[in-house]
N, C-alpha and C positions, 0 to 999 in steps of 0.2 A: 556908389552902390555897388556891390559883385553882380558882375556878368558871365554871363555860360553862353558863349559863342559856338555852335555846331555847323561847322565846314561839312556840306556834302558834295563829293565830287560829281560831277555830270557824269551821265551814261554815255557810250561815246557814238562817235559819229564814223567812223572807220576802225579799223585793225590799229594796235600801239604802231606797230612800223609805217602805214599810214598817214599816222598823224600830222597835219599842217600846223607851221606857223600862222597864227590869226585864222584857223578855223572855222569858218563862218556855216557850214553845213548844217542841217539839221540831223537829229537821233537818224541812225538808220534802223531795219529791220531788227538787228540784233539787240542794240540798245535799247526799242523798247520792250523786247523778250526780256533782260536784264532789270530795266526799273519795275515790270510786273512780278518778277523772281524777288525784287529787294521789297517790294512795297511794304508785306506785312513787318518788317522791322522797322521802315524807316518814315512811314506814314504818322506814328506818334510823335513825332517831331514840330508836326503842324502844329501843335498845340503850344507852341513858341508864340510869346507876345507879339516879336518880328519876325518876319520871314522878307527874306531877299535873295536876288540872284544875279550873276554875272549878266550882260545885258546879251549873250549870244545864243542863238536858236537852241540849240543844247541843253544849255542850262535853264534859260525857261521852258522849255519842254517837259525838260526832268523835274522842274518845281512843279508847273502845271500840272504834270500826270500824276505826281505825288499829293494832290489835293492843297500844297503852300500856298497859291495864289500868291506869289512873290513879287515884292517889286524890285525892278532893275536898278542899279546900282551903276553907274558908269565906274566907279573909282575899282569894282569889281571884274572890269574888262581884263584880258589878258595882256600880255606885256609886247609893247608896239614894237614889230619887227621889221619896220621899215621896207626896204626894197626886200627882205627876204621873204614876206608875208606871201603865203599860199605856197610856198617850197617845205619840203618836209628836211631836214636835220641833213639826210644825205643827198639831198639835191642842192642844198646851200654848201655841203663840203665840198660838193665835184666842181661847181662854178667858183668858191673864194675859200679853198683851204686855209690859206694862212686867217683870211679874216674868222672865220670862225674860230679854229684856234687861237687867236685872239681875245675875242667873245667869249670864251670857255675860260680863260685864263683870266682874266681880268673885270672884274664883277663893275666895273665905271666904263668899258667899252662899249663903244657904241659903231661899230663897223659897218653895219649895216643902215643904219643911218634912223633907228628909231630909237627905242629907250634903252637904258642900261638897265641891267639884272638890279643892279643898286638904287636906280631910281622906281623899278617896278617895286620891289620889297617897301619900300619906303610910302608909297602910294598906296599900298594895301595897307600897309600897317596903321597909315594916316586914317584910312578909313575904319579901321578896327577900335583906333583912340578914337574916335568919335563919336561910336554907337551912345546913343542916350539912355543913361542908366536909369533916369525915371520913370519910362516907360515898361520897362520890366525887366525881368533877370534873366528871359532863355529868349537868344538869337539863333534863328537858322537861314542859312546860306549855300544856296547851290551855286558853285562855282566851277570854272576849269581846274582840273586837275593843278596845273602853273600857278593859279590864284593859292591854293589851297597850300601848296609848297610854300610859295612866297609869305601866308600869313604864319604859318609855324616858323619860318626863320624868323621872322619880325618877333613873335611872343616869345621866342626862347634865346632872343638877345645874340644869336648865331652869328658866324662868321658868315657874308652871303655865299662862299664857296659852299655850305652847308646843302645850298637847294640843291644841286646837282647829286646830293646823295639820300636825297626823301623822295620814294618811290608812292606815287598818291593813285590809287585803283580806280576806276568807272566806279561810282556810287560809296566806294566807302566813306567813311565819317572821321573828321578829327573834331575835337572840344577843346574851345582852349577859353581859361577863367581866369578873372581878374577885371581890371578895369585900368584905363587909359596909363600905357607907361610901365604895370606892372601885370604880365601874362602870363599865364602857367599852362603846361600841358595836361591834360585831363584825362587820363586812361579808363572807360570804362569797360565795365567785363565782368562775367560771373567767378562765384567762387567756388572752388571744389567742395563736393562733397565728400563724406565717408559713407 
């Protein structure tokens, strides 16, 4: 069966410059306001037959605030950043510049002692490939921006280094359509009228 999986990036819990690896903070006030402003456009996604979320507090809260009543999926958790968990990229760079450089350059590197970028993308892709097609054709998943980026890289069969070139903003959506092993990016929009 042909599936349509729409990822919704969780609302923010901090400014983008203060984002931390493995950030378990709940939505901040700005994040709640963002959800309220975007709700009119996102609430229709609650009609999906299956609704999931990352197990993070902000993903769960975003999904609940949008009325999705999502089921948390451990496979949609953020990349395991090992000893860098809780650090910003700048903090990790200040402590271990060579290790951060190695991690950014090599998708199989794990200088932090956690999960490699390659393993992270493969894990998220494995979740995508095992979605049950017989339960319906539409799925919505609220997840951390990093998870959305990983899903897009996997679906497009792009090089893992492409991950660094995808910008996923809070509450943005990305739709992937297809089935196990055969996914494509679907861009929806309005058509121009004369």
